[in-house]
mmJSON file of the N, C-alpha and C atoms, coordinates in Angstrom:
{"data_MODEL":{"atom_site":{
"group_PDB":["ATOM","ATOM","ATOM","ATOM","ATOM","ATOM","ATOM","ATOM","ATOM","ATOM","ATOM","ATOM","ATOM","ATOM","ATOM","ATOM","ATOM","ATOM","ATOM","ATOM","ATOM","ATOM","ATOM","ATOM","ATOM","ATOM","ATOM","ATOM","ATOM","ATOM","ATOM","ATOM","ATOM","ATOM","ATOM","ATOM","ATOM","ATOM","ATOM","ATOM","ATOM","ATOM","ATOM","ATOM","ATOM","ATOM","ATOM","ATOM","ATOM","ATOM","ATOM","ATOM","ATOM","ATOM","ATOM","ATOM","ATOM","ATOM","ATOM","ATOM","ATOM","ATOM","ATOM","ATOM","ATOM","ATOM","ATOM","ATOM","ATOM","ATOM","ATOM","ATOM","ATOM","ATOM","ATOM","ATOM","ATOM","ATOM","ATOM","ATOM","ATOM","ATOM","ATOM","ATOM","ATOM","ATOM","ATOM","ATOM","ATOM","ATOM","ATOM","ATOM","ATOM","ATOM","ATOM","ATOM","ATOM","ATOM","ATOM","ATOM","ATOM","ATOM","ATOM","ATOM","ATOM","ATOM","ATOM","ATOM","ATOM","ATOM","ATOM","ATOM","ATOM","ATOM","ATOM","ATOM","ATOM","ATOM","ATOM","ATOM","ATOM","ATOM","ATOM","ATOM","ATOM","ATOM","ATOM","ATOM","ATOM","ATOM","ATOM","ATOM","ATOM","ATOM","ATOM","ATOM","ATOM","ATOM","ATOM","ATOM","ATOM","ATOM","ATOM","ATOM","ATOM","ATOM","ATOM","ATOM","ATOM","ATOM","ATOM","ATOM","ATOM","ATOM","ATOM","ATOM","ATOM","ATOM","ATOM","ATOM","ATOM","ATOM","ATOM","ATOM","ATOM","ATOM","ATOM","ATOM","ATOM","ATOM","ATOM","ATOM","ATOM","ATOM","ATOM","ATOM","ATOM","ATOM","ATOM","ATOM","ATOM","ATOM","ATOM","ATOM","ATOM","ATOM","ATOM","ATOM","ATOM","ATOM","ATOM","ATOM","ATOM","ATOM","ATOM","ATOM","ATOM","ATOM","ATOM","ATOM","ATOM","ATOM","ATOM","ATOM","ATOM","ATOM","ATOM","ATOM","ATOM","ATOM","ATOM","ATOM","ATOM"],
"id":[1,2,3,4,5,6,7,8,9,10,11,12,13,14,15,16,17,18,19,20,21,22,23,24,25,26,27,28,29,30,31,32,33,34,35,36,37,38,39,40,41,42,43,44,45,46,47,48,49,50,51,52,53,54,55,56,57,58,59,60,61,62,63,64,65,66,67,68,69,70,71,72,73,74,75,76,77,78,79,80,81,82,83,84,85,86,87,88,89,90,91,92,93,94,95,96,97,98,99,100,101,102,103,104,105,106,107,108,109,110,111,112,113,114,115,116,117,118,119,120,121,122,123,124,125,126,127,128,129,130,131,132,133,134,135,136,137,138,139,140,141,142,143,144,145,146,147,148,149,150,151,152,153,154,155,156,157,158,159,160,161,162,163,164,165,166,167,168,169,170,171,172,173,174,175,176,177,178,179,180,181,182,183,184,185,186,187,188,189,190,191,192,193,194,195,196,197,198,199,200,201,202,203,204,205,206,207,208,209,210,211,212,213],
"type_symbol":["N","C","C","N","C","C","N","C","C","N","C","C","N","C","C","N","C","C","N","C","C","N","C","C","N","C","C","N","C","C","N","C","C","N","C","C","N","C","C","N","C","C","N","C","C","N","C","C","N","C","C","N","C","C","N","C","C","N","C","C","N","C","C","N","C","C","N","C","C","N","C","C","N","C","C","N","C","C","N","C","C","N","C","C","N","C","C","N","C","C","N","C","C","N","C","C","N","C","C","N","C","C","N","C","C","N","C","C","N","C","C","N","C","C","N","C","C","N","C","C","N","C","C","N","C","C","N","C","C","N","C","C","N","C","C","N","C","C","N","C","C","N","C","C","N","C","C","N","C","C","N","C","C","N","C","C","N","C","C","N","C","C","N","C","C","N","C","C","N","C","C","N","C","C","N","C","C","N","C","C","N","C","C","N","C","C","N","C","C","N","C","C","N","C","C","N","C","C","N","C","C","N","C","C","N","C","C","N","C","C","N","C","C"],
"label_atom_id":["N","CA","C","N","CA","C","N","CA","C","N","CA","C","N","CA","C","N","CA","C","N","CA","C","N","CA","C","N","CA","C","N","CA","C","N","CA","C","N","CA","C","N","CA","C","N","CA","C","N","CA","C","N","CA","C","N","CA","C","N","CA","C","N","CA","C","N","CA","C","N","CA","C","N","CA","C","N","CA","C","N","CA","C","N","CA","C","N","CA","C","N","CA","C","N","CA","C","N","CA","C","N","CA","C","N","CA","C","N","CA","C","N","CA","C","N","CA","C","N","CA","C","N","CA","C","N","CA","C","N","CA","C","N","CA","C","N","CA","C","N","CA","C","N","CA","C","N","CA","C","N","CA","C","N","CA","C","N","CA","C","N","CA","C","N","CA","C","N","CA","C","N","CA","C","N","CA","C","N","CA","C","N","CA","C","N","CA","C","N","CA","C","N","CA","C","N","CA","C","N","CA","C","N","CA","C","N","CA","C","N","CA","C","N","CA","C","N","CA","C","N","CA","C","N","CA","C","N","CA","C","N","CA","C","N","CA","C","N","CA","C","N","CA","C","N","CA","C"],
"label_alt_id":[null,null,null,null,null,null,null,null,null,null,null,null,null,null,null,null,null,null,null,null,null,null,null,null,null,null,null,null,null,null,null,null,null,null,null,null,null,null,null,null,null,null,null,null,null,null,null,null,null,null,null,null,null,null,null,null,null,null,null,null,null,null,null,null,null,null,null,null,null,null,null,null,null,null,null,null,null,null,null,null,null,null,null,null,null,null,null,null,null,null,null,null,null,null,null,null,null,null,null,null,null,null,null,null,null,null,null,null,null,null,null,null,null,null,null,null,null,null,null,null,null,null,null,null,null,null,null,null,null,null,null,null,null,null,null,null,null,null,null,null,null,null,null,null,null,null,null,null,null,null,null,null,null,null,null,null,null,null,null,null,null,null,null,null,null,null,null,null,null,null,null,null,null,null,null,null,null,null,null,null,null,null,null,null,null,null,null,null,null,null,null,null,null,null,null,null,null,null,null,null,null,null,null,null,null,null,null,null,null,null,null,null,null],
"label_comp_id":["MET","MET","MET","TRP","TRP","TRP","LYS","LYS","LYS","MET","MET","MET","THR","THR","THR","LEU","LEU","LEU","LYS","LYS","LYS","GLN","GLN","GLN","ARG","ARG","ARG","ARG","ARG","ARG","ARG","ARG","ARG","HIS","HIS","HIS","GLY","GLY","GLY","GLU","GLU","GLU","LEU","LEU","LEU","VAL","VAL","VAL","THR","THR","THR","GLU","GLU","GLU","PHE","PHE","PHE","ASP","ASP","ASP","ARG","ARG","ARG","LEU","LEU","LEU","LYS","LYS","LYS","LYS","LYS","LYS","ASN","ASN","ASN","PRO","PRO","PRO","TYR","TYR","TYR","LEU","LEU","LEU","GLN","GLN","GLN","VAL","VAL","VAL","GLU","GLU","GLU","GLU","GLU","GLU","ASP","ASP","ASP","TYR","TYR","TYR","GLN","GLN","GLN","PHE","PHE","PHE","GLY","GLY","GLY","GLN","GLN","GLN","ASN","ASN","ASN","ALA","ALA","ALA","GLU","GLU","GLU","GLU","GLU","GLU","ASP","ASP","ASP","GLU","GLU","GLU","LYS","LYS","LYS","TYR","TYR","TYR","ARG","ARG","ARG","GLU","GLU","GLU","VAL","VAL","VAL","ILE","ILE","ILE","GLU","GLU","GLU","ALA","ALA","ALA","PHE","PHE","PHE","ASN","ASN","ASN","LYS","LYS","LYS","VAL","VAL","VAL","VAL","VAL","VAL","THR","THR","THR","GLU","GLU","GLU","MET","MET","MET","HIS","HIS","HIS","GLU","GLU","GLU","ILE","ILE","ILE","GLU","GLU","GLU","GLU","GLU","GLU","ALA","ALA","ALA","ALA","ALA","ALA","ARG","ARG","ARG","GLN","GLN","GLN","ARG","ARG","ARG","SER","SER","SER"],
"label_asym_id":["A","A","A","A","A","A","A","A","A","A","A","A","A","A","A","A","A","A","A","A","A","A","A","A","A","A","A","A","A","A","A","A","A","A","A","A","A","A","A","A","A","A","A","A","A","A","A","A","A","A","A","A","A","A","A","A","A","A","A","A","A","A","A","A","A","A","A","A","A","A","A","A","A","A","A","A","A","A","A","A","A","A","A","A","A","A","A","A","A","A","A","A","A","A","A","A","A","A","A","A","A","A","A","A","A","A","A","A","A","A","A","A","A","A","A","A","A","A","A","A","A","A","A","A","A","A","A","A","A","A","A","A","A","A","A","A","A","A","A","A","A","A","A","A","A","A","A","A","A","A","A","A","A","A","A","A","A","A","A","A","A","A","A","A","A","A","A","A","A","A","A","A","A","A","A","A","A","A","A","A","A","A","A","A","A","A","A","A","A","A","A","A","A","A","A","A","A","A","A","A","A","A","A","A","A","A","A","A","A","A","A","A","A"],
"label_entity_id":["1","1","1","1","1","1","1","1","1","1","1","1","1","1","1","1","1","1","1","1","1","1","1","1","1","1","1","1","1","1","1","1","1","1","1","1","1","1","1","1","1","1","1","1","1","1","1","1","1","1","1","1","1","1","1","1","1","1","1","1","1","1","1","1","1","1","1","1","1","1","1","1","1","1","1","1","1","1","1","1","1","1","1","1","1","1","1","1","1","1","1","1","1","1","1","1","1","1","1","1","1","1","1","1","1","1","1","1","1","1","1","1","1","1","1","1","1","1","1","1","1","1","1","1","1","1","1","1","1","1","1","1","1","1","1","1","1","1","1","1","1","1","1","1","1","1","1","1","1","1","1","1","1","1","1","1","1","1","1","1","1","1","1","1","1","1","1","1","1","1","1","1","1","1","1","1","1","1","1","1","1","1","1","1","1","1","1","1","1","1","1","1","1","1","1","1","1","1","1","1","1","1","1","1","1","1","1","1","1","1","1","1","1"],
"label_seq_id":[1,1,1,2,2,2,3,3,3,4,4,4,5,5,5,6,6,6,7,7,7,8,8,8,9,9,9,10,10,10,11,11,11,12,12,12,13,13,13,14,14,14,15,15,15,16,16,16,17,17,17,18,18,18,19,19,19,20,20,20,21,21,21,22,22,22,23,23,23,24,24,24,25,25,25,26,26,26,27,27,27,28,28,28,29,29,29,30,30,30,31,31,31,32,32,32,33,33,33,34,34,34,35,35,35,36,36,36,37,37,37,38,38,38,39,39,39,40,40,40,41,41,41,42,42,42,43,43,43,44,44,44,45,45,45,46,46,46,47,47,47,48,48,48,49,49,49,50,50,50,51,51,51,52,52,52,53,53,53,54,54,54,55,55,55,56,56,56,57,57,57,58,58,58,59,59,59,60,60,60,61,61,61,62,62,62,63,63,63,64,64,64,65,65,65,66,66,66,67,67,67,68,68,68,69,69,69,70,70,70,71,71,71],
"pdbx_PDB_ins_code":[null,null,null,null,null,null,null,null,null,null,null,null,null,null,null,null,null,null,null,null,null,null,null,null,null,null,null,null,null,null,null,null,null,null,null,null,null,null,null,null,null,null,null,null,null,null,null,null,null,null,null,null,null,null,null,null,null,null,null,null,null,null,null,null,null,null,null,null,null,null,null,null,null,null,null,null,null,null,null,null,null,null,null,null,null,null,null,null,null,null,null,null,null,null,null,null,null,null,null,null,null,null,null,null,null,null,null,null,null,null,null,null,null,null,null,null,null,null,null,null,null,null,null,null,null,null,null,null,null,null,null,null,null,null,null,null,null,null,null,null,null,null,null,null,null,null,null,null,null,null,null,null,null,null,null,null,null,null,null,null,null,null,null,null,null,null,null,null,null,null,null,null,null,null,null,null,null,null,null,null,null,null,null,null,null,null,null,null,null,null,null,null,null,null,null,null,null,null,null,null,null,null,null,null,null,null,null,null,null,null,null,null,null],
"Cartn_x":[-0.786,-1.336,-2.182,-2.081,-3.981,-4.869,-6.092,-7.05,-7.583,-8.427,-8.794,-10.121,-11.561,-12.87,-12.544,-14.371,-14.553,-14.019,-14.68,-14.524,-13.453,-12.329,-11.057,-10.517,-10.66,-10.207,-10.716,-12.048,-12.243,-11.915,-11.528,-11.057,-9.038,-8.673,-6.901,-6.912,-8.187,-7.632,-8.072,-8.795,-9.277,-7.704,-7.41,-5.727,-4.7,-4.584,-3.537,-3.681,-5.052,-5.645,-4.566,-5.012,-4.782,-3.091,-2.423,-0.806,-0.517,-0.54,-0.491,-0.731,-1.677,-2.355,-0.904,-0.906,0.272,1.834,1.918,3.138,3.866,2.787,2.489,2.593,2.216,2.498,4.423,4.339,6.117,6.319,4.864,5.463,5.675,5.682,5.966,7.818,8.293,9.799,10.09,10.672,11.728,13.003,12.492,14.217,15.545,16.106,17.542,18.004,17.451,18.213,17.038,16.16,14.637,14.75,14.534,14.646,13.685,12.872,11.813,12.594,11.181,11.297,11.146,11.132,11.254,10.263,9.409,8.217,6.841,5.78,5.091,3.675,3.809,2.99,3.603,4.955,4.916,5.595,6.255,5.592,5.207,3.78,2.211,2.175,2.177,1.822,2.738,3.75,4.604,4.505,4.067,3.603,2.489,1.46,0.228,0.275,0.709,1.447,2.436,2.5,3.655,3.192,1.982,1.045,0.196,-0.244,-1.353,-0.826,0.446,0.919,0.87,1.955,1.587,0.617,0.084,-1.816,-2.187,-1.884,-2.199,-1.582,-0.629,0.628,0.163,0.083,-0.157,-1.712,-3.097,-3.849,-3.976,-3.142,-2.956,-1.778,-0.931,-0.1,-1.211,-2.012,-3.064,-4.073,-4.26,-5.298,-4.94,-3.063,-2.657,-2.462,-2.266,-1.88,-3.17,-3.663,-5.772,-5.976,-5.615,-5.656,-4.423,-3.312,-2.091,-2.653,-3.261,-3.798,-4.783,-5.436,-6.775,-7.095,-5.679,-5.397,-5.221],
"Cartn_y":[18.597,18.071,16.528,15.92,14.556,15.522,15.333,14.597,13.422,13.737,12.352,12.608,11.058,11.338,11.32,11.639,12.099,10.455,9.558,8.08,7.831,8.376,7.948,9.169,10.801,11.186,10.744,9.898,9.192,8.413,7.021,6.084,6.137,7.462,7.978,8.009,9.184,9.726,8.357,7.603,6.275,5.999,5.692,4.67,4.761,7.211,7.578,7.588,7.312,7.044,6.337,4.819,3.944,3.316,4.094,4.494,4.516,5.739,7.103,5.569,4.984,3.956,3.213,2.307,1.812,1.71,3.069,3.221,2.948,3.203,3.384,1.676,1.687,0.024,-0.341,-0.912,-1.471,-2.506,-3.661,-4.566,-4.381,-3.205,-3.063,-2.697,-2.809,-2.751,-4.054,-4.912,-6.1,-5.514,-5.83,-5.765,-6.787,-5.414,-6.48,-7.329,-7.416,-9.267,-9.93,-10.222,-11.055,-11.301,-13.279,-14.089,-14.744,-15.085,-15.317,-17.003,-17.519,-18.871,-19.602,-18.748,-18.927,-18.461,-17.673,-17.64,-17.817,-18.355,-18.361,-17.045,-17.053,-15.637,-14.579,-14.094,-13.256,-13.345,-14.184,-14.189,-13.244,-13.917,-14.255,-12.343,-11.819,-10.184,-9.108,-9.67,-9.08,-9.26,-10.895,-10.81,-9.5,-10.155,-9.322,-7.838,-7.958,-5.544,-5.615,-6.442,-5.617,-6.181,-6.706,-7.632,-6.422,-5.808,-5.084,-3.531,-3.311,-2.008,-2.048,-3.083,-3.473,-3.13,-3.684,-4.23,-2.276,-1.437,-0.311,1.159,0.144,1.189,0.501,-0.676,-0.796,-0.205,0.068,0.419,1.817,2.389,4.4,4.138,3.782,2.956,3.413,2.683,2.028,3.45,4.174,4.958,6.274,6.686,8.22,7.549,6.121,5.994,5.911,5.945,6.116,7.197,8.065,9.648,10.197,9.738,10.244,10.379,8.372,8.881,9.58,9.62,9.563,11.557,11.875,13.825,13.648],
"Cartn_z":[-15.229,-14.526,-14.814,-15.196,-14.738,-14.363,-14.631,-14.922,-14.315,-13.126,-11.97,-12.329,-12.855,-12.499,-10.833,-10.682,-9.221,-8.675,-9.799,-8.646,-8.82,-9.392,-8.793,-8.216,-8.206,-7.283,-5.127,-5.663,-4.001,-4.147,-4.854,-4.42,-4.083,-4.777,-4.045,-2.845,-2.574,-1.51,-0.34,-0.491,0.388,0.473,-0.743,-0.552,-0.104,-0.339,0.26,1.68,2.745,4.018,4.789,3.803,3.717,4.019,2.586,2.127,3.95,4.214,5.6,6.651,6.515,8.089,7.576,6.75,6.776,7.51,6.76,7.091,8.211,9.436,10.627,11.464,10.741,10.85,11.298,12.259,12.572,11.988,11.451,11.111,8.763,9.18,7.155,7.523,8.481,8.59,8.967,8.586,8.87,9.729,10.463,11.582,10.862,11.042,9.99,10.778,12.522,13.16,12.994,11.794,12.379,11.058,11.61,11.031,10.822,9.633,9.015,9.108,9.63,9.995,11.487,12.315,13.65,13.902,14.038,14.198,13.568,12.792,11.908,12.01,13.353,14.024,13.722,13.939,12.987,11.879,11.653,9.962,9.024,9.588,8.903,9.541,9.958,10.319,10.011,9.586,8.147,6.877,6.461,5.151,4.492,5.601,5.834,5.551,6.609,6.138,5.319,4.445,3.372,1.792,2.197,1.043,0.772,2.21,1.669,1.378,1.799,0.873,-0.238,-0.912,-1.681,-3.037,-2.172,-2.982,-3.615,-2.057,-1.696,-3.179,-3.478,-3.567,-5.104,-4.877,-6.496,-7.385,-6.574,-6.983,-7.603,-6.173,-6.238,-7.782,-7.715,-9.415,-10.237,-10.348,-11.352,-12.093,-10.604,-10.816,-11.925,-10.958,-11.691,-13.163,-13.19,-14.349,-15.659,-15.065,-15.537,-16.182,-15.156,-15.546,-16.229,-16.614,-17.162,-18.78,-18.6,-20.333,-20.673,-19.47,-19.733,-20.308,-19.701,-20.469,-21.522],
"occupancy":[1.0,1.0,1.0,1.0,1.0,1.0,1.0,1.0,1.0,1.0,1.0,1.0,1.0,1.0,1.0,1.0,1.0,1.0,1.0,1.0,1.0,1.0,1.0,1.0,1.0,1.0,1.0,1.0,1.0,1.0,1.0,1.0,1.0,1.0,1.0,1.0,1.0,1.0,1.0,1.0,1.0,1.0,1.0,1.0,1.0,1.0,1.0,1.0,1.0,1.0,1.0,1.0,1.0,1.0,1.0,1.0,1.0,1.0,1.0,1.0,1.0,1.0,1.0,1.0,1.0,1.0,1.0,1.0,1.0,1.0,1.0,1.0,1.0,1.0,1.0,1.0,1.0,1.0,1.0,1.0,1.0,1.0,1.0,1.0,1.0,1.0,1.0,1.0,1.0,1.0,1.0,1.0,1.0,1.0,1.0,1.0,1.0,1.0,1.0,1.0,1.0,1.0,1.0,1.0,1.0,1.0,1.0,1.0,1.0,1.0,1.0,1.0,1.0,1.0,1.0,1.0,1.0,1.0,1.0,1.0,1.0,1.0,1.0,1.0,1.0,1.0,1.0,1.0,1.0,1.0,1.0,1.0,1.0,1.0,1.0,1.0,1.0,1.0,1.0,1.0,1.0,1.0,1.0,1.0,1.0,1.0,1.0,1.0,1.0,1.0,1.0,1.0,1.0,1.0,1.0,1.0,1.0,1.0,1.0,1.0,1.0,1.0,1.0,1.0,1.0,1.0,1.0,1.0,1.0,1.0,1.0,1.0,1.0,1.0,1.0,1.0,1.0,1.0,1.0,1.0,1.0,1.0,1.0,1.0,1.0,1.0,1.0,1.0,1.0,1.0,1.0,1.0,1.0,1.0,1.0,1.0,1.0,1.0,1.0,1.0,1.0,1.0,1.0,1.0,1.0,1.0,1.0,1.0,1.0,1.0,1.0,1.0,1.0],
"B_iso_or_equiv":[0.0,0.0,0.0,0.0,0.0,0.0,0.0,0.0,0.0,0.0,0.0,0.0,0.0,0.0,0.0,0.0,0.0,0.0,0.0,0.0,0.0,0.0,0.0,0.0,0.0,0.0,0.0,0.0,0.0,0.0,0.0,0.0,0.0,0.0,0.0,0.0,0.0,0.0,0.0,0.0,0.0,0.0,0.0,0.0,0.0,0.0,0.0,0.0,0.0,0.0,0.0,0.0,0.0,0.0,0.0,0.0,0.0,0.0,0.0,0.0,0.0,0.0,0.0,0.0,0.0,0.0,0.0,0.0,0.0,0.0,0.0,0.0,0.0,0.0,0.0,0.0,0.0,0.0,0.0,0.0,0.0,0.0,0.0,0.0,0.0,0.0,0.0,0.0,0.0,0.0,0.0,0.0,0.0,0.0,0.0,0.0,0.0,0.0,0.0,0.0,0.0,0.0,0.0,0.0,0.0,0.0,0.0,0.0,0.0,0.0,0.0,0.0,0.0,0.0,0.0,0.0,0.0,0.0,0.0,0.0,0.0,0.0,0.0,0.0,0.0,0.0,0.0,0.0,0.0,0.0,0.0,0.0,0.0,0.0,0.0,0.0,0.0,0.0,0.0,0.0,0.0,0.0,0.0,0.0,0.0,0.0,0.0,0.0,0.0,0.0,0.0,0.0,0.0,0.0,0.0,0.0,0.0,0.0,0.0,0.0,0.0,0.0,0.0,0.0,0.0,0.0,0.0,0.0,0.0,0.0,0.0,0.0,0.0,0.0,0.0,0.0,0.0,0.0,0.0,0.0,0.0,0.0,0.0,0.0,0.0,0.0,0.0,0.0,0.0,0.0,0.0,0.0,0.0,0.0,0.0,0.0,0.0,0.0,0.0,0.0,0.0,0.0,0.0,0.0,0.0,0.0,0.0,0.0,0.0,0.0,0.0,0.0,0.0],
"pdbx_formal_charge":[null,null,null,null,null,null,null,null,null,null,null,null,null,null,null,null,null,null,null,null,null,null,null,null,null,null,null,null,null,null,null,null,null,null,null,null,null,null,null,null,null,null,null,null,null,null,null,null,null,null,null,null,null,null,null,null,null,null,null,null,null,null,null,null,null,null,null,null,null,null,null,null,null,null,null,null,null,null,null,null,null,null,null,null,null,null,null,null,null,null,null,null,null,null,null,null,null,null,null,null,null,null,null,null,null,null,null,null,null,null,null,null,null,null,null,null,null,null,null,null,null,null,null,null,null,null,null,null,null,null,null,null,null,null,null,null,null,null,null,null,null,null,null,null,null,null,null,null,null,null,null,null,null,null,null,null,null,null,null,null,null,null,null,null,null,null,null,null,null,null,null,null,null,null,null,null,null,null,null,null,null,null,null,null,null,null,null,null,null,null,null,null,null,null,null,null,null,null,null,null,null,null,null,null,null,null,null,null,null,null,null,null,null],
"auth_seq_id":[1,1,1,2,2,2,3,3,3,4,4,4,5,5,5,6,6,6,7,7,7,8,8,8,9,9,9,10,10,10,11,11,11,12,12,12,13,13,13,14,14,14,15,15,15,16,16,16,17,17,17,18,18,18,19,19,19,20,20,20,21,21,21,22,22,22,23,23,23,24,24,24,25,25,25,26,26,26,27,27,27,28,28,28,29,29,29,30,30,30,31,31,31,32,32,32,33,33,33,34,34,34,35,35,35,36,36,36,37,37,37,38,38,38,39,39,39,40,40,40,41,41,41,42,42,42,43,43,43,44,44,44,45,45,45,46,46,46,47,47,47,48,48,48,49,49,49,50,50,50,51,51,51,52,52,52,53,53,53,54,54,54,55,55,55,56,56,56,57,57,57,58,58,58,59,59,59,60,60,60,61,61,61,62,62,62,63,63,63,64,64,64,65,65,65,66,66,66,67,67,67,68,68,68,69,69,69,70,70,70,71,71,71],
"auth_comp_id":["MET","MET","MET","TRP","TRP","TRP","LYS","LYS","LYS","MET","MET","MET","THR","THR","THR","LEU","LEU","LEU","LYS","LYS","LYS","GLN","GLN","GLN","ARG","ARG","ARG","ARG","ARG","ARG","ARG","ARG","ARG","HIS","HIS","HIS","GLY","GLY","GLY","GLU","GLU","GLU","LEU","LEU","LEU","VAL","VAL","VAL","THR","THR","THR","GLU","GLU","GLU","PHE","PHE","PHE","ASP","ASP","ASP","ARG","ARG","ARG","LEU","LEU","LEU","LYS","LYS","LYS","LYS","LYS","LYS","ASN","ASN","ASN","PRO","PRO","PRO","TYR","TYR","TYR","LEU","LEU","LEU","GLN","GLN","GLN","VAL","VAL","VAL","GLU","GLU","GLU","GLU","GLU","GLU","ASP","ASP","ASP","TYR","TYR","TYR","GLN","GLN","GLN","PHE","PHE","PHE","GLY","GLY","GLY","GLN","GLN","GLN","ASN","ASN","ASN","ALA","ALA","ALA","GLU","GLU","GLU","GLU","GLU","GLU","ASP","ASP","ASP","GLU","GLU","GLU","LYS","LYS","LYS","TYR","TYR","TYR","ARG","ARG","ARG","GLU","GLU","GLU","VAL","VAL","VAL","ILE","ILE","ILE","GLU","GLU","GLU","ALA","ALA","ALA","PHE","PHE","PHE","ASN","ASN","ASN","LYS","LYS","LYS","VAL","VAL","VAL","VAL","VAL","VAL","THR","THR","THR","GLU","GLU","GLU","MET","MET","MET","HIS","HIS","HIS","GLU","GLU","GLU","ILE","ILE","ILE","GLU","GLU","GLU","GLU","GLU","GLU","ALA","ALA","ALA","ALA","ALA","ALA","ARG","ARG","ARG","GLN","GLN","GLN","ARG","ARG","ARG","SER","SER","SER"],
"auth_asym_id":["A","A","A","A","A","A","A","A","A","A","A","A","A","A","A","A","A","A","A","A","A","A","A","A","A","A","A","A","A","A","A","A","A","A","A","A","A","A","A","A","A","A","A","A","A","A","A","A","A","A","A","A","A","A","A","A","A","A","A","A","A","A","A","A","A","A","A","A","A","A","A","A","A","A","A","A","A","A","A","A","A","A","A","A","A","A","A","A","A","A","A","A","A","A","A","A","A","A","A","A","A","A","A","A","A","A","A","A","A","A","A","A","A","A","A","A","A","A","A","A","A","A","A","A","A","A","A","A","A","A","A","A","A","A","A","A","A","A","A","A","A","A","A","A","A","A","A","A","A","A","A","A","A","A","A","A","A","A","A","A","A","A","A","A","A","A","A","A","A","A","A","A","A","A","A","A","A","A","A","A","A","A","A","A","A","A","A","A","A","A","A","A","A","A","A","A","A","A","A","A","A","A","A","A","A","A","A","A","A","A","A","A","A"],
"auth_atom_id":["N","CA","C","N","CA","C","N","CA","C","N","CA","C","N","CA","C","N","CA","C","N","CA","C","N","CA","C","N","CA","C","N","CA","C","N","CA","C","N","CA","C","N","CA","C","N","CA","C","N","CA","C","N","CA","C","N","CA","C","N","CA","C","N","CA","C","N","CA","C","N","CA","C","N","CA","C","N","CA","C","N","CA","C","N","CA","C","N","CA","C","N","CA","C","N","CA","C","N","CA","C","N","CA","C","N","CA","C","N","CA","C","N","CA","C","N","CA","C","N","CA","C","N","CA","C","N","CA","C","N","CA","C","N","CA","C","N","CA","C","N","CA","C","N","CA","C","N","CA","C","N","CA","C","N","CA","C","N","CA","C","N","CA","C","N","CA","C","N","CA","C","N","CA","C","N","CA","C","N","CA","C","N","CA","C","N","CA","C","N","CA","C","N","CA","C","N","CA","C","N","CA","C","N","CA","C","N","CA","C","N","CA","C","N","CA","C","N","CA","C","N","CA","C","N","CA","C","N","CA","C","N","CA","C","N","CA","C","N","CA","C","N","CA","C","N","CA","C"],
"pdbx_PDB_model_num":[1,1,1,1,1,1,1,1,1,1,1,1,1,1,1,1,1,1,1,1,1,1,1,1,1,1,1,1,1,1,1,1,1,1,1,1,1,1,1,1,1,1,1,1,1,1,1,1,1,1,1,1,1,1,1,1,1,1,1,1,1,1,1,1,1,1,1,1,1,1,1,1,1,1,1,1,1,1,1,1,1,1,1,1,1,1,1,1,1,1,1,1,1,1,1,1,1,1,1,1,1,1,1,1,1,1,1,1,1,1,1,1,1,1,1,1,1,1,1,1,1,1,1,1,1,1,1,1,1,1,1,1,1,1,1,1,1,1,1,1,1,1,1,1,1,1,1,1,1,1,1,1,1,1,1,1,1,1,1,1,1,1,1,1,1,1,1,1,1,1,1,1,1,1,1,1,1,1,1,1,1,1,1,1,1,1,1,1,1,1,1,1,1,1,1,1,1,1,1,1,1,1,1,1,1,1,1,1,1,1,1,1,1]
}}}
């Protein structure tokens, strides 16, 4: 197992909390019959949540990789 610094552990914990919150957001899962372009407001909600989720996952991955390389 890799070792994280205290700062990395704290940030990773914050990201896990945000990850769990975003997973529960209904706009993370695009409905099968949803068609983009028909409702700009709904499209923006989907886009914002998906971008936030991707950002969290990317940062979590970067922290984990940095910790692995440090070990």
